[in-house]
C-alpha positions, -999 to +999 in steps of 0.1 A: +000+000+002+028+024+014+048+020-026+013+025-044+010+054-023+047+065-031+047+059-069+015+083-071+031+107-046+057+108-075+038+105-107+018+136-092+047+155-084+065+153-117+030+157-136+029+190-115+069+192-122+056+187-164+031+212-164+051+234-150+080+231-172+052+234-206+037+265-187+075+283-187+082+267-222+047+282-236+059+318-218+091+322-237+074+311-268+045+339-263+075+367-250+093+358-287+058+362-306+053+396-283+094+407-296+081+410-332+086+447-347+078+463-372+113+465-392+111+428-389+133+414-363+120+386-344+097+370-372+116+342-383+120+333-342+079+340-340+076+317-368+094+289-351+073+298-317+040+296-332+050+263-345+058+251-306+034+264-291+009+243-317+027+216-305+022+216-272-017+219-280-052+233-259-034+242-228-016+275-247-053+288-257-055+308-230-021+318-223-018+330-261-051+352-255-044+365-225-007+380-239-027+400-263-040+421-233-004+443-240+006+432-270+015+458-298-010+457-329+013+435-344+021+416-317-016+410-319-015+396-350+011+372-345-008+358-312-044+359-330-026+340-357-009+313-331-043+312-310-060+304-342-031+277-349-039+258-312-075+266-318-080+249-347-058+218-340-072+214-307-111+218-320-101+190-348-089+167-316-123+175-293-101+195-269-110+230-270-121+238-238-156+257-240-156+266-201-123+281-209-130+299-238-164+312-221-145+324-190-121+342-210-151+357-225-166+368-198-136+382-178-143+423-192-112+436-179-091+413-209-081+429-246-115+433-264-105+420-299-090+390-277-127+388-265-144+386-295-115+356-310-121+337-281-162+343-288-158+334-320-142+298-316-165+295-282-191+292-309-174+267-328-179+242-297-211+258-281-239+263-301-255+280-276-227+310-264-245+336-293-283+331-280-266+331-243-244+356-242-248+382-268-280+400-250-262+405-221-235+424-242-253+461-249-228+474-231-196+454-233-164+471-237-158+452-267-166+469-297-170+441-321-191+427-295-212+452-284-219+455-322-235+420-323-253+434-295-265+459-311-275+446-342-296+417-323-313+443-306-319+461-343-335+428-362-358+423-328-369+459-333-375+455-375-396+424-366-416+441-339-453+449-346-463+478-329-450+514-332-445+517-296-422+483-291-401+495-319-395+527-307-385+510-273-362+487-289-345+509-310-337+532-281-325+504-264-302+497-293-292+533-293-279+528-260-256+502-271-248+519-308-213+532-314-206+525-349-213+553-374-235+531-398-258+511-368-266+549-350-274+559-387-300+526-392-313+533-356-317+572-358-332+566-400-360+538-386-369+563-356-372+595-381-399+571-392-415+567-365-412+606-356-382+602-333-351+622-334-314+613-326-296+640-312-263+626-332-238+653-314-249+637-279-250+603-296-212+606-304-200+632-278-188+659-302-174+687-285-188+717-308-178+745-287-143+759-289-128+795-286-110+800-320-077+827-326-064+832-363-058+842-386-017+835-387+004+829-416+008+795-434+015+814-467+033+781-487+025+758-463+059+769-442+036+776-408+032+741-394+064+740-377+063+771-366+050+781-330+026+806-329+017+826-292-013+799-291+019+771-288+033+788-261+007+801-236-030+802-232-041+833-226-078+840-237-078+881-229-042+879-254-045+899-284-017+893-310-002+900-345-020+876-370-020+870-407-037+901-417-034+921-384-044+918-349-058+889-337-079+878-305-099+845-289-134+846-297-159+817-289-177+800-312-206+772-310-214+747-342-249+738-345-244+714-369-263+684-367-232+660-373-206+678-349-189+694-376-170+728-359-165+748-395-138+774-395-144+788-427-180+795-416-182+802-385-151+827-383-139+831-420-122+817-448-088+820-453-061+807-476-027+802-464-036+803-431-039+785-393-063+791-369-062+779-329-093+761-314-095+750-279-116+738-252-122+725-219-134+689-209-139+682-174-136+646-169-151+626-139-120+601-132-085+598-150-091+573-178-073+561-210-091+578-239-094+573-281-094+614-297-110+606-327-106+635-353-117+642-388-103+670-411-094+675-444-067+697-428-033+696-418-036+697-379-019+693-347-030+684-313-021+692-279-037+678-247-034+693-210-005+710-229+017+683-241+017+679-278-001+641-287-004+638-325+007+659-358-002+649-392+011+677-420-015+665-451-039+686-470-076+678-487-074+637-488-108+639-477-128+637-441-146+612-431-160+605-395-133+589-374-105+594-399-078+598-372-079+577-337-054+588-312-050+568-284-037+590-250-053+598-212-071+624-194-071+635-159-096+637-133-111+675-137-105+699-162-087+688-193-075+716-219-073+702-259-055+727-285-054+721-320-039+739-350-057+734-383-040+745-412-054+754-446-030+755-472-034+782-505-054+759-532-081+775-552-098+742-567-137+740-553-130+710-536-101+721-517-121+746-498-131+731-464-116+739-434-131+722-408-128+693-383-149+673-363-136+663-323-143+632-295-135+619-272-145+581-268-139+551-244-121+518-256-149+504-272-156+537-286-187+548-268-186+589-261-167+599-225-195+620-205-180+652-191-190+654-154-218+675-142 
C-alpha cells in the first residue's frame, strides 16, 4: 500500500513539474512573438514559436489570448495567428475547452479583440453561446461584441409589431450603438416613427471652442512654426496675425453632424492657421481615444502636451478619420488644435473644418462630469 502511495505521489509530482515546465516554455515562446517589430526583427523566431506552441496543444490557448492584453498591434496579429493555429488543432481533436473560452470572454478586463476572438471560437464548440451571451453585451467594452448585441436588438425591432415596441427597441439599441452605420440605421428607423436622435450627444462631439486666427501659413511653411497659442494660453491676449491683430473668440457649432466649420464660423482664409481650444471636465482619470476628422493639416495638444501631428492637406474628411490613444485626468482637461489651410484654389480644396470627440475603448462617447 505504501509503495503504491509513493508511486502515485511521484507521478503526481512529475506531472505537476511537467505542467510547470510546459507553462514556462509556452511563456517564453509567447514573449518571442511579442518581441516582433515593424522592421522585421524577430519574424523568423516568431514563426518557430507559433509552430512550437501548436505542438504543445490546447493548454496554450488561453495564455496566448491573455498575452494580447498588452501586446502592440503587430504582436497582436501574430498572437491571433498562433491562437487560431492552436485552437484549430484542438477543435479537430475535440480538446478545445468551451468552459475556459467562456470564462475568458466573460472577463471584461481582457483585451476586446482577444475576447471577440475567443467568442468566435467558443461558438464553434458551444452552439448555445451566441444566444446566451450576446443579449448581455449591449454595454460591453469590446466594440465588436457590442456591435453584435446592437445588431441583434435592431433585428428584433424590425420584426416588432407595434410602433411603441419598435421605438422602445431602437432606443435600447441606441444605448449600445457606437458605430456610425448602426447609429445611422437606428436614427433613420426612429425618424420614420416621428422620433429624432441627437447625433452630437450620441457621438459626444465637442462643438464649443475658443478660436484665434488667422496666422500666416503662406507656402505651407508654418506647420512647425510655434505661434503664441503654442507657448501660452491667455484667452484675453491679442497677437499679430496674418491680416492684423487677432484675439480669441468663442464659437458654438450647431451642425447636426458635430462639424466645427472654421471657414463658416470665422471666415475663409487661404494660406492660414487657426487655433481652437476647449475644456473637458472628466469625472475620472482614464485611458481614452481622441477621434478627429479634418481635410487639413493639424496638431493636437492635450493638457499642454503634443500628442499627434499630421501635415497633409485635402485628402478628404470622414468620420473618426484619425484615432489617437491617450489619457485624460480627473477634472479639467484642455485640448488645443492647430488647423492649417493651404492656398489651393480648387473647389474641393476649400474645406477648413474638423470634428472632434473623446471615446472609451469600445467607441462610446466619454461624457463630462456635471
